[in-house]
Every structure is written in structure tokens, then in C-alpha cells.
N, C-alpha and C positions, 0 to 999 in steps of 0.2 A: 439456794443454791450458792455455792461459793463464789468468789471473786474469780479465782484461776481454777479451772478443772483439766483434767485430761480426757482427751478424745482420739478418735481415729479417723483420718482422712477418708472419706467413702465415695468422693467424688472431686476431680480438681479441675475439670473442663468446664469453666466459667464462660457461659455463652457472652457475656461484655468484656472478656479479656481484662478483668481487674484485677486477679489474682486471688479471687473469693475461692473457699472451698465449702463443698457441703461436708458435714461431719457426723458422726454417730458418739454420743457422751460416752464416757466410761461408767459415769457415775448416775445416770438415770435412765430410766426405762423409755425408749423413743415410742413404743406404742401408746402410752398415756399421752403424748403430745399431739402425735399423729392425728389422732381422733379427734381432738379438742377444737380444731375449727378448720375451715376450709383454705388450702393455698395450694400454689401450683410449684412443681421445683423450681428454683432459682428466683421466685418472684419476691415480691418486696414484704411479703407475710412468711416466707419460708423461714421455719425456726431453727434449721439446720444449717445456715449461712453464716459464716465468719469472714470477715475481712483481714488480708495482712495486718498485722501491727505495726510492721516494721515499712519504711518507704519501699517502693517499688526495686529501687536500685540496689538493694540489699536483703531484700526478701527472699526466702527459697520457699517455693511452693512444695508441698509434700505429695509425693507418690501417694497413690491410692492404698489404704493398709497401713500406711505410717502414724505414728503417735504425733498429736498435736497438743498443744496447750493451749486453751481456750480462753480468753479474759472477758468477762462480762462488765460493762460500763457500770450496771445498776444490777446488783444481785437479787433486787426485788421483783426486776421484769426479766424473767430468764430467758424469754422467748425471742427479745430484740438485742440489737446493739451489741454484737459480739466481735471478737476480733482474735486472731491465732498467731502464734510462732510455731514454726515446725519443729518437731523435737520434744523431749528431751532426746538426745543421741548418743547412743554408747561409743562412738568413735566420730571424731571430728573431719574423717576425710571419705567417709562411704555412705553418704546420706541415702542413695537413692536404693539401696540393698538393704536397708533396716526395715524390719516389720515393726508392728505395734509391740510383740513381745520383747524385740531387740531394744527399742527406743526405753521402755521403762523398766529394763534389766537392771538399771544402778537406781531404782527407786523403790519405794515399798509396795507400788503395783506390780512388780513382776519378781519371778525369782525361777523363770522357767529358760531364761537365755543362757547362753555360754559366756563366761567373762572373758572379755579380750584382753591381749597382754599389756603390760604397764609399758611405757614409752621413757617415764623418768624415774631415776632412782630416788629415795628419799633427800639426798644431797643435792638433787637438781640436774646429775649429769645424765646422760642418755643410757639406757639399758643396752642399747645396741650402739657402738660407737662410730659405725657407720650411718645411722640416722643424724649425725651431728649437723645442723642446720636444715634439716629438712621439714622438722615441727617447730613451730615458735612456742618459746618458753611463756611462762607467764610474765615475765618481767618485758616481753615485747608487745609492740603495737604490730599486727600482722594482717594480711587478707590472705585468707586460707582458701584452698581450692581442693578439688578432689585428688586424697593422695599426698599431697604435699602443702606446705606453705608458699606461697606465691612470690609474697614481699613480707620481710619483717625487718623491722630495726629495733 
């Protein structure tokens, strides 16, 4: 197992309210793992749980069906100690509506999703002049929200 893999959020209703998710791996067959040993959903032995990698104040809990990146602390122990980051996303501003195929559309894992429009021209100016200030540029430090940048300097 690799250190970082791609998965799909299968359940985001963490009974402990810690922001954990249950996921399906994109790169392995869950049937082989499910029958390997006894566990209950969400218990300490559940091999399909991942904790948020980012602090709770900035973590984005993915919607069911969204893409997640799964980080394994020890690739030799693939059933324990995993964390996630929601995404990859094909848009910075519409997280909740992005399906798994949308999320991997800009990676080699997917090619079925529709490509989104460009925001910037090669020289760094906006494609649509009316968007000036709505999206953070690479040189900005930004807090981004749904459909716009909330703060950028």
C-alpha cells in the first residue's frame, strides 16, 4: 500500500463528532479486508476509518461520494492509523457538489468529468475582468469560501 491513496467518502456521520469518515479505497478491493477480521462500523478496529489530517478549525469534512486523499502513517500497516484530506477538487469554490469523478478529473485517475473554465490567463490576469478580486491569486494569502475569496491580501 502506498503512503497516499485516493478514496471515496462512504460515510461522514461520525458518532463521536471528531470529523472522521469511513471511506472506500479506489486502489484496493474492500471485500478482501471486510472478511479478514471482526469489527463493527466506527469501532477502533474498523479499517475504513480515517481521521482529519488538518486541524478541525480548517478541516473540510467531505460529502458522501466525494473524493478524499488517504494518508497512511505506516504503509506496512494498511488497516490502521489513516488520515484524510478532502479532495482533490476541480474547483476551489464548489466543494459540496463535486462527485468522485469530478474530484479526480484533473488527475490520471479520471477522465470522465467535464473540464471547468479557466479563471486566469497565462499572464495571471483574469479571463473575465468582472472576476477581479473575487478569486485569490497564487501570490495572495487567502481564506476562501464557497464561490469567492473571503479575505485575500
